[in-house]
N, C-alpha and C positions, 0 to 999 in steps of 0.2 A: 614620313611627312606628317605634319600635325594636322589635326582636324580644323574645320572652319571656325569652331568656337574658340580655338586657342590661337587663332591668327592675330598677330599684332605687328606693328611697325618696329623693327629692331635696329633701325639705323643709329639711334642714339647710343646703344650699347656697343656697336661696332666702331663708332667714331673714336671713342676713347680719348686719349690725351691730345690727339691731333684735331679735335673737334673745332678749336678756334679757327684754324685755317680752312678746314673742310666745310664748315658751315657757310663760308663766304661764297657769294656768287662770283662768276668769272670777272665782271667789271670791278667788284670790290677787291678781288685778288690783284688785278692790274693796278688799281689805285694804291694798294698797300705796297706793291713792288716799286711803283714810281716814287712813292713817298720815302721809302727807306733807301732808295737809290740816292736821293738828294741828301739824306742824312749821312750816307756813306761818303758823299762828296765832301762833306764837312770834315770827316775823319781823314779823307785822302789829302785835303788841303793841309792839315796840320802835319800829317806824316811826310808830305813832300818836302817840307822845309824844317821839320822839327827833329830830324835825325841827328844833326850835329850837336843838339843839346845834350844828348847822352854821351858824346865823346869829350865833353868839357870845353867845347868852343864857346858856349854861352857862359860868360862870367862878368862880374862887375856890373857896369851900367848896361851891358848888353842883355842882362837878364830881363829887362823890361820887354824886350821884343817877343820872346815866346809866350810871356804872360798875356800881352795884348793880343797876340795871334790866337791863343786859346779862347779868349772872350769873343773874338771875331768869328771863329769856327762855330761856337755854340750859338751865337746870334744868327749865323747863317742857316743853321738847321731849323731854328724856330721860324725865321722869316720864310724859308721854303715851305714849311708846313702850313703856315697861315696863308701864304699866297696860293697854295694848292686848294685850300678850303675856299678861297675867294673864287677861283676858277670853276669850282663845283657849285657855286652859289650858296654856300653854307654860312658865309660871314662876309661883311663888307671888306673892301680893299684895305689891307693893312698899311695905310699911308704913313702913319706915325712910326710904325715899326720899320718900314723901309727907309724912312728918313734917318732914324737912329742907326740903322745898319750902314747907311752911306757915311754917316759921321764916324762910326767906328772904323770903317774901311779907310777913310782918309787919315784917321789917327794911326792906323797900322802902317800906312804908306809913309807918313811923316816920321814915325819912330824908326822905321826901317832905313830910310835915307839918312836920318841923323846918326843912327848906329853905324852905318857904313862910313860916315865921315868922322865921327868922334868916338868910335868904339875902342876897345882895348888894343894896344899895340903889341909889339913883340912877335914871336913866331906864329902865334895863333891869330894875329890880327887880320891877315889876308883871308883866312878861312871864315872869320866873322863877317868881313866885308862881302865875301861871295854869298854867304848864307843870308845876310841882310838884303842883298839885291834879289835873291830868290824869293824872300818873303814879300818884298815890294811887288814883284810881278805876279806871283801866285795869288796873293790876296786880292789884287784888282781883277785878275782873270776869273776867279771863282765868284767874286762879288758881282761881276757883270752877268754871269750865268744865273745866279739866284735872283738878282733884280729883274731879269727878263721874265721871270715867272709872274711878276706883279703888273705886267702890261699886256695889252692885247694887240696882236698883229705883228707881222714881220717888221714893218717900218718902225714901230715903237721899240722893238727889240734891238734893231740895228742902231737906233738912236741912243739906246742905253749903252751899247758897246762903244759907240763913238765917243760918248760923254766920258766913259771910263778911260779910254785911250787918251783923250785930250787932257783929262785930269792928271793922268800919270805923267804926261809930258810937262804940264804946267808945274806940278810939284817938283819934278826933277830939275826944271829950269830955275825955279825960285830958290832951291837949296844949292844952287851953284854947280849942277852937273854939266859936263861939257856937251856941246851940240850933238855929236854922234851918239853919246849915251842917251840923250833925250829922245832922239829919233828911234833908237833901238828899243827903248822902253815903250814908246807909243806903238811901234810895230808889233812887239810881243804881246801887249795887252789887246791890240786890235785883232790879231789872229787867234790868240787863245780865248779871249772873251767872246769872239764871234763863234768859235766852236762850242763853247759852253752855252751861249745863248741859243744857238741852233738846237742843241740837245734839249734845252728846257722847253722851247716852243714846240718842238716835235713831240716831246713827251706829253705835253698838255693836249695837243691835237689828237694824239693816239688815244689818250684816256677819254676825251670827249667822244671820239668815234666809237669806242667800245661801249660806252653807256648808251649812245644813240642806237646802235645795233641791237642792244638788249631791249631797249624800249620798243623798237620796231618789231622785234620778235614777239614780245608780249602783246603788242597791238594786233598782230596777225592772229594770235591765238584768240583774243577777244572777238575779232571779226569773224572767225570761224564759228564760235559759239553763237554770235549774233545772227549769222546767216542761217544757222539751224533753227533758231527761234523764229526768224522771219518765215522760213519755209513752213513751219508748223502753223504760224499765224495765217499765211496765205491759204493753207489747206482748210483751216476752220472758216475763213472768210468765204471760200468757194462753196463750202458745204452749207453754211448758215445764211449767207447773204440772200440768195434767191428764195429760200424757204421762208425766211422771216418776212420778206416783202409780200409773198403770197398770203401768209397768215394775216398780215396787217390789212391787206385788201379784202380778204374774205371776212374778217372780223367786222370791218366797217360795213360791208354789204349786209352781213347778218344783223347788225344794229339797225340799219335802215329798214330791212324787211320786218324785223320784230316791231318797230314803231308803227308799221302799217298793218301789223297783225297778219302777216303773210306766213303760211306754213313753210315756205322755202327757207326761212331763217334757221330752222332746225337742221335742214340738210347742209346748209353752209357751215354751221358750227360743228357738225359731224366731220365735215371735210377738214376744218381747222384742226380738230383732234387728230385726224389721220396724219396730216402733214406734220404736226408737232411730234407725234410718235416716230414718224419716219426721220425727222430731224434728230431726235435723240439717238436713234439707231445709227445714223450716219456719223454723228459726233463720236459715239462709242467706237465705231470702226476706225475713225481717224486716230483717236487716242490709243486704241489697241495697237494700231500699226506703228505708232510712235513708241509705245512702251515695249512691245514685243519686238526686240531687235532681231534682224536677220543676220546671221553670222557672216555670210558671204558679202552682203552689202556693207556691213560694218568694217570688214577687213579692207575692202576697196576704199571706203571712205576714210578709214584711218591712214592708209598709205597716202592718199591724196592730200589730206589735211597736214600730215607731218611733213611731207615733201614740200608743200607750199610754205611751211614755216621754216624751211632750211634744214630739216632733220632727215638724214638718210634712213629710210624705212625699208626693211626687207620683210616680205611676207612669204612664209613657206607652209605648204599644206593646202588642202582643199576642204571646203565646208559642205560640198554636195553630198547628198545621201544621208545626212545626219538627221535624226528626229527633230521635229519642230521645237519641242521643249528644250532639247539640248542646244540647238542653235540660238534660241532666245536667251537662255541663261549665259552662254559664252559670248553672245553678241553684246550683252550688257557689260561684260568684263572688258571687251575690246574698247567699247565706248568710254568707260570710266577711266581705264588706264591711259588711253590716248589723251583724254582731257588732262590727266595728271602730268603726263610727260610734257604737255604744252605749258602748263601753269607752274610747274615746280622743277627744281634742278636746272641743269644747263646742258640738256641732251644734244649730242651731235649725231647719234646713231640709235636706232630702235629696231629690234628684231621681234617679229611675231611668228610663232610656229604653232600649227595645229596638227596633232597626230592622234591616231587611234591605236591603243595598245591595251591588251589585257581586258577587253570588254569595257573600256572607258575612253573618253575623249580627253586629251590633255592639251590645254592651251597655255603657252608660255610667252610672256611679254617681258622683254629685257631691254633696258636702256642704260646708257652711260650718263655721266654728268650728275649723279645723285650725290651732290656735295653738301647740301644743306640739310640740317636736321628736320626742317619743316617741309621736306620734299614729299615725294610720292607716298601716299598712305597717311599723311597727317590729317587729312580731312576726315571728319567723323560723321556720325549719324547715318541716315539712309543714303547719302550721296557719295560716301567715301568707300574705302575698302571694307569697312565694317558692314555697310549696306550690301556690298557684293557678297560677302561671306554669308549673310543672312539669306540672300536670294538663292545662292547656290545650295545652302542647306536644305531648302525646300524641294530640291530635286536630287537629294542625296549626294550633293557635290561638296568639294572641299576647296579651300583657298589658302595659299601660303604666299607671303610677301615679305621681302626684306632685302638687305644689302647682300650681294652675292660676290663681292670682290671689291677691288679698289675703284670706288665711284660708280659701281654697277648696281642697279636696282632690278630685281626680278620678281615677277608675279606669276605664280603657277596655279592654274585652276583645273580641277578634275571633275568630270561629270560622267556617271555611268551611262552606257548606251541604253540599258534596259531600265527605264524609269517606270516605277509602279503607278497604277491608276490612282492610288490614294495620294501619293506624292504629287502627281500631276494636278489632282483636284485641289490640294492645298496651295500649290503654286498659282493656279488660276484664280483662287479666291483672294 
């Protein structure tokens, strides 16, 4: 184990080539997955009807159809990406892009129907007619799903699907398709587009929910820190409020007595001095109690705060019987690592273990969800792991922190049971 002076955050070294993905928070990962799913839909659209192109079915005037479909698929991916940005509030609604996408969709539908009627004849003509009909339906189905990303609410999404179904029937009717074929086209677009639109709306809802849960988790962490600050403020108010009021009254009385040249003024000022010194002592006691962490109290508090934040926290070991200096040093480790677990990473589980072995106390804090390079241990100065290492060094302790597996961050603090008087004096100073 390395000494405290050599301790550093080693997450960046361990992340390696996968750092781009592992640095992302859980909501950002869900967003990336959602975004690329819609990009994959664009590829799936072309693959669903573009296979006959490799078999030689597309030839002559029919070559226009796969070309237009490829442009439609590319524009579909761009529209989906911009619409997702709009749902996240990063850019305005892509109205013009959606309008252009609707026009390209209509162009694909028209070219597909025209190809089915005027495509190449001969033995391969029937295959071209079938493929063109597939392009007509698939393009409108996927277009309905992508366009649904650019609207809010189920009613607007259903309206988009209905509009595409009516448009499919209208185009087929205008180009002379028989009645049964028109109804079949409308039904196919209505069912397929409804499924794609439902997928789009649900994906957006799920993404928003994940972000809101992450924001709620961060809010709980901030509230826990604010509650601790309020507790400290209440303690100071309880200590100083009454004493300051007494000092003010006695000082005013001393002023009045001094103006009358009464000897009791001296006695009142002596009493003011005594109360002021007593107030200083009480404030030091409050601050000392706040700074000198009790390991047992900190373990219970850490478990309560992490559980309230939705993190499964397991505490093993007992703090009873340990020297006060050891408890204070390790209590600070528990307090700081708990704060880091709340503020950084995306922890779902945290384990804290205290054990005595070989004449020293070993505290281990381990949590999962250490996916970001700016996670636990990135804070510097006296408030981060560097500050803990400095504090432990004053009691002959050591600290080691870093990635201990896939997404697992571990902090190990060791403090000897026999703390020398010199070291204790330095820590107290």
